[in-house]
N, C-alpha and C positions, 0 to 999 in steps of 0.2 A: 700147120699148125693150128687150121681152125679143128680138122678132126679131134686132132686131143685136145684140144679148150673140151669140146664138146661134149667127146665121151668122161672126161672128167665132170664135168654137167652133169651128165647124168647119172653116172657113176656115184656121184650126192644125192640126187634123188628117189636112187633105192635104196637110200641107208636109211634116209629119211625121210619118208613119202608125205608128200600135199603142203612140205614147210615152203621149196623151194618157189614151187606153181611152173607153169609155161612154160615162160619171159626169163626162167635162169637159162636156161639149154640155149635160149640164144647168142651166138659169137659171132661178133662186130668183123666184121674184116677189114683191111686197109680203106675199105671205100666203100659207100652206101650207108654207113651210121649213122647220115643224120636224115635221113628219112624215115631211122623205126623211132627218133622220136621229135622230132623240129613241128614244129606248127605255124610257125612263120616268118616270115626273112628282112631279115632288123636293117637288111637298107632297102626297104620300099616302103617303111612304118611311115603314116606323115597324116596331117588332117583329114583326105582323101582316104584312108586307107589303114584306117586305125585295129589296132588291137586290144584284144577285151581278156584281161586276165583273169577268171573265178576263183573259189576259196577251193584246198582241196580238204576235205573234213572224213570221217567216218569210208574212205576208203572212194570219194566219188568228187570230181568236180563242177562246183554247186555255186551257180551262181545268185548275188542276194541284189539283193529288189532294190536295191540305188548302184551309182557306182560313181566315180568321181574323175572328175581328165587329168590325167599325165603334159606337163604339156613340154616339147621340145628345146633342151636347154639351151637350145644355139640361137635360135631363133623366135623363142614361145609360142610356136604352134600344139596345140594340141592333138596330141598322134596316138594315148595308150588309152583306155579305159582302165577304169579298178573296181572290182569292185570295193562298195562303202558298208563294208558290214554294218552295221548297227550292236542297238545295245540288246532287243527284241531276237537276233538274229541270233545273239551268242550258245543258247543252249547245246547243239551240235557238239561244238568244242571242250564246251562243261561237260558235257555225258560221256564224252570223249578219253578225256584227260581221269576224270572219274572211274573210264573202267577199266584203268589200269592199278594193279597193286601198289604196295610200299614196295613189294621184292620184285618189281617191272614184270615188264615182259618177258625176262630171260636174267638170269645172274649164273656162276659157277656150278649152279646147285639143280635150276633150273632150264630145262629147255635148251642144257647147253650148244644142241646142232643150233641153235639161233648164229651163232659165234660165227660156225663153217660157214653158216652164208652169208654174214654181214662180207668177208669174207671174200668170197665170188661175186659176192656186190660190187665192191671193189674194184676188184680182179679185170670185169667188162668195163665197168664203166672208165677204172685208169684205159684201158684198150681202146677203148670209141674216143676218149678225146684224144687218141694218138692221132688220130685222121687228121689229114691239116682241114679240111672241111669244117668238120665236128668246133675242132682251138677257133679257126678263124670266127665258125658262125657263136663262140662264145664271146669273142674280142668284141665282136658288132653289140653285140648284145648290151657286153658292159657299153660302150663310147655314145649308144644312144642313150642310156640316163642320166651318165657317171661322165660327162666327157672328157676326155684322159687321153696320150701318145696310146698308138697303136705298142709300141712297146710297154707301155708301163697295162694295161689293161692285157696281155698276151701273160705276162706274171702271174695275174691270178689264178689265168690259167693254167699253167704253167707252177704251179704251190700245189694247184688244187690238184692238176692230176699225180704229181707226186706224192700227197696227201694221201691220195687214194692205191696207189703205189707200194705208202708201206706200211699199211692195213689190209694185204690183197692175201690170199690162199690163210695158212694157220695165224696171221700176226693180231688177229683181232683176238681169242681166246692168249695165244703169247699176254696181250697189252692185261686182259687179267687174271694173270698169273698167281695163286696160292702158294702161300708159303706155310710148311709146316714148321712146329717146335716143339723136344720131347718131353712128355708130359712128368711129375713128378712119381708115376710109381706103374706097374705093369696095365697097359691096358688104355693107357690116359695121352693122348698128346693134342697140341693145340693147333690150330688154324686160321692164320690171316686170310679175310677171302674178301675181295674186292664186287662190292655189290651197289650195284644205283637204285639211284633217289624213286627210282616207280617214275610218278608224271611229273612233267618238266614241262620251262617254255624257255624259250632263245629271243631275244630281241637286238634285233643286226639294225647296222647306222647304212649312210646312205653311199660313204665313199669308198668301200670295196663293197660291189654289190653282188658278188660270187665269194669270193674270198674267205670270205665273214665267215659269213652263212651256211656254206657249207662245210668249213670246216668245222663248228661247232655243231652243226645240225648231226652232221654225224658222225663225232666223237661221240656226242651225247645218245645216238639211238645205237652202238654196236656195244654197247657196254650193255640197254637194256632197258634206259628210260622209256619214254613211250612218251614225242616232245611234239611241242606245238612252234609252229616261227613264225613271226614276224618284223617284215623286216621292213624300213622306212619308205613310208608312202610314196616316194613318185620312182622308186629305185629295185621295183617287184619283178621285169622281167626275166635278169639272167633265173634267178634261184627259180623265177618259175619252171624253164627251159632243163635246170636242173635236176627235178624234181621229174621230171617229164621222163629223163634222162635215167636217172635211176631208175625210177619203173618197169623202162623198157630194159634194165640189166638185172631182174630179178624181185629188186624191195619192191613186199607186197605193200601195194599201195594205203593201209589206214596203219601201218607203223610211225608216220609222221603225218603228221599236219600243217598246211599252212594256209595262213590266212591274213588279206587281206584287210584292213581295218586304219583308222587316225586312231590316235594314242589316246584319247579317253577312252572310247570302248576299249581298247587290249587291257588299261588298268581296270577295267572293268570283267574282263574276261580271268583278268587276273585273284581280284580279289574272291569273283564266285566260285572257280575252282579249286583255288589254292593250292597253287605247283608249288611239290616240296626243295625247288629246285628251279628259281630261275637264271638265266646266261645275259646278265645289258654286256652292251657296247657300245658304247656314244660319248656324252654332254653327263660330266659328273653331277650338275644339278639336277638333271633328269636322275642317276645313279642314284642317289641319296634318298626322293620322292619314291623310286621304288622299293627301297631297302625298309622303309614307314610300312607302307605296302604287304609286303610279304614276310616284315619281322624276320630281318637278319638272315633267308635261308635265299640268298642272295652271290649272284662271281658277277665283281664287275671288271668290266677292263677298258678304265674312261679315260677322259680325258689327260693327258695329259702337258705342260708345260719341257721341253726338252731343249735338251742342252747339249753343247757341244766348247768341250777346254782343247785349247789348241794350247800344246806346252808351250816352253820357251827352248823348244831345238828343232827349227825351220828345216822343215822337207821334202825335195817332191816335193815344191809349192804347187804346179801347175795340178796334180792328182788328185792332191788335197782343195782346193778350190774346184774345180767341177764334183768332188764330193760334195764340196759345202754346198752348190750349185743341186745339186740332185737332190741335196736331202734340205733345201729350203725351198726348192719351188717343182721340183717336178710333180706330176698333179694335181700341179695348182696350190701345193702344198697341204692338200687337203687326204694329210694322214696324221694321225695320231701321235707317228711316231717323226712327223716332222719339224726338222730342228727348227728352234722357236729361237733360238739366245747363243748368237757365235761368242763364247768366251777369248777372243781373242791376244795371245800373249804383245807386248809392245815390238818384239822380232818380228812376225809375222805381220803386225802392221804395217811397219818401214819398208818387209819386203814385199807390199804393195798385195796382199793376201784380199783386201775388197775392189781393188782397182782390176783383179784376176773377176773376181763373182760379176761388178759390173759388167764386161762383157760377156762371161757366158750366159746370164740371163740376159741380154739382147738380143740371143740369141734365138727364144722361143718365140711362138709363131702362136698366134690359135688358128694358121691353118695345118696343123699338121697335131695344133690340140695338147703341143709344151707350156703353153698358154691354152688358160679354158674359164669358163666360168665358176665365181664360189656360191657352194647352192647353198651356204648357211649365213650371209654377210649377204649386205646391199652392198654396191657404191659407194656412198654414201655415211656408212657405220666405218668400212673400213678404209676412208680417205680421214675421217673423225679421228678416228684412233691415233693414224699418221700424224696427223696436224698436233694433239693433245705430248703423243709422246716427243715430239722433234722442239717442243716448246718447253721443253725441262732441261733444269741449268746444263750448259756445255752439248744438248743433246744438238743433231740436226740430221736432215735428212742425207743420205747417201745416193742412194737409186730408186728410182723407180718415185711412187708419191702420185699415178696420173692414172686415167679410166684409157683402157683400152681404145684403140681407134679402129673407128666402121666397122662396128661388132654388133646385131642384133641380140644380145642375149636379153631377156627378158632383164624388168625394174626390181624384182626381185631377187634377183641373184645378183651377184658381186660382179666386179667386170676393169679389177684392177692389174697391171704390166706387174712383173715381177716387183718385189718394193723389200727397202732394205732404211733403218732408221739408226744413229749410234747414239749410245748414252751413256755420257761415263760411269764408271763405274761408284763410284762415290755419291754419282747422285740416284743412279738405282739403290744405297745403299743407306743414302740419309733421309729418310723420313717412310713411313707406312706406304703411306697413301701414292707415296713413288712408286715403292717396292710393288705393290699392289695394282699399279697402274702401268709398268711394264710388264709384270709377270700376267697379263690376262690372256689368256690363247685365244688365239685370231686365228683361224682356222682359213687359209687361207696365204696366199702367196708374199709373206711378210713375215720379216725378223728384224729379233732389236742384234746390237752390233756393240760387246762394248769393250775395252780393252785393260790388263791388266798387265802392273810389272814385274821385274825381282823385287821378293820383299810381301808378295802384296798374295804369294798364298792363303794363307788364313783367311782374307778375306773376300776370296772368291772360294772356301771351302766356309765361310759362314754365310755369304750367299744361296747358295750351292741347298746350304744344311734349312732354309729356311721355306725351300720350298711345297707348297703342299700335297704336290702328286708326283709319282716316279716311274713313268713308262720307261724309257728310254732317252740312253747321253750317251758321249760319245768319249772319250779322251785321247789324243792327236798326238803322241808321243814316240820316238826311238827311247826313254830314258826308259829305267826300270822303277829308280828309285821313284820319279817323280807318280808313274803309271801307281804301281803301292802306293803313296801317299794319297792319292784323287781316290781310286778304287775303295780303300781302307774307309776314307771317312761321308762315303757316299753310298745311297741305296737300290737307285733304279733300275727295275725286275731286266732289262735285257742291256747290256752295258756294252758298250765295245770299245779295245783298246786297241790301242798298236798305230800305227803310220797309215790305216787303210781306214781308220775306225767310223761307224754312221750313226748314225742317229736312225737311220730309214730301216728298214725291215722285216719282214715277218714271214720268214721260206718255216718251212717243217718241216727242218732239219733240229732245232735249237728253239729255246722254246722262246715266247714271248709273250708278253701279260708284265705289268706292275710288280712293287715290291714294298715292301712295312707294310699294310696292309693287308689283315684277315681274310676281306673279301676279296683278297685278288680274283679273278681268274685267270687262267695263259688256254694260249692254242696249238693245238696243231701235232705236235709232242706227245710223246706214250707220257711222260710227269704231267702236263696239260691235264690230258682224259680224265688219269687218274686225280688231279688234284680238283677237278669244276666237278667231274659228274659221277662219281662214284664216292664211297664211305666206307672205311673199315671197319667189314664186324671179325672178330672173332665166335671161332667156334672150337669149342674143349670136348672133342669126344673121351668118354672116360667108364672102360667095358666091363672095366673090371678084370683078370675076377677079387671078388671079392679077400681080403686077403686067411688066410686059415686059421681056426681058430679063435675068429674072429668075437669081441663082447661087447654087449652098447658097454659104450664107456660113461662116466659120469657126466652132469649136465655140464656143459661153460659157454 
């Protein structure tokens, strides 16, 4: 198998000399792949054995004048030093972006052989990530900076690997397939093409430090964009290692830049370089700020207050309760698709859905990271929010609402057990103040539970209509008429429907992104890449011949 892969890469190198470079012919075996790119052992990182993350710019790994310390989220010990790039060090990144023309690094007309090169890179990287040692390396890198269970971290690795497999071989050029339409006369044909934007930026969040930046940067680059990537300041380790893997698999080192900096420096880079597209994943507040900076040249997958409606028909309650627990509390609730509100019909409440949720949540533990630190809120902030909601008319704490016992999580992070607060539907809708309080997205192991009964479908729909962001949702029911009514009156971009409906899950096999917003970004699929990272260009060929006997017509 290795010989076949090597001969394929060598044949491609002969067809496109100089494009792939020596690294492209390296074929990963089932063992030993880790040594070809990994520059650390994540298990050994500590205060006495720190790792340094540098910038990648113009094809070289470069140090910044200063670094900032990243602390271990589980014990507060500084264990990683990251380049703290300042404004007076941004010029190489600005120059790199400006070096790329609007037509991109490649497009359907210019350097189409680069589509083949990216297909080869995807093939080799996916093969490497099938190596158990490589997969485990990325899992451990994720867990060290964003504590989550081994299974949750491995989910990121599997999705990233499957994404690379999906675009191996010819699938990158198939991605930008051109279509033609016959013209009005002989010699005329119009062609619709997908062109890159040219210089672009990716700004990624902390909660999926491998999957989100990996899928977005590869989606951007393989359709021809010159890409600069910034991950959240504390979680740059997984994507730094991923870039090294891509280089070992044949990616030219100057195709994608990686910057380690704080938010103000990144905003300065964006203002100076003026990328033609910015893809941002994170809070709605920051996305609105960046939208003003780039004057609308942005695609956002911002925060969402994600809801799940349980219909009137109760079925398979043990499974549904388990899925609700996963949606609300896996990854300590730190998913943009996490279940923020459970809208349960009274039949489910009487059947004991809450009691089952409480028992399932109680199984979670800091020891196996099925419960962990909240990196965007302090413990005090979460408990204060819990107290405020529980004080609304008819509201009460269902379970949780307390700090994790015996932890060493730094005070700047949150450390609470899985929590749920019940708020009556009429209290939610009683005033704008109540509604805003209930629908604050708290990025942690926290959810609101409310109840509806027969004859209140319109009130449920009215509540969902008032919500401002529309990322994921779920409607759990076997009743097709109920499903049709709920789906026809809501707009969430990624909505699961049926008995096994969930709110979480951003795999590579279907669109994931918000809807109802002209700036919405998608991730993972062909449609997501084309909508986010390309624009439509129409080229009309009109070769003639000029009709025989043509004469100059009167002016018109």
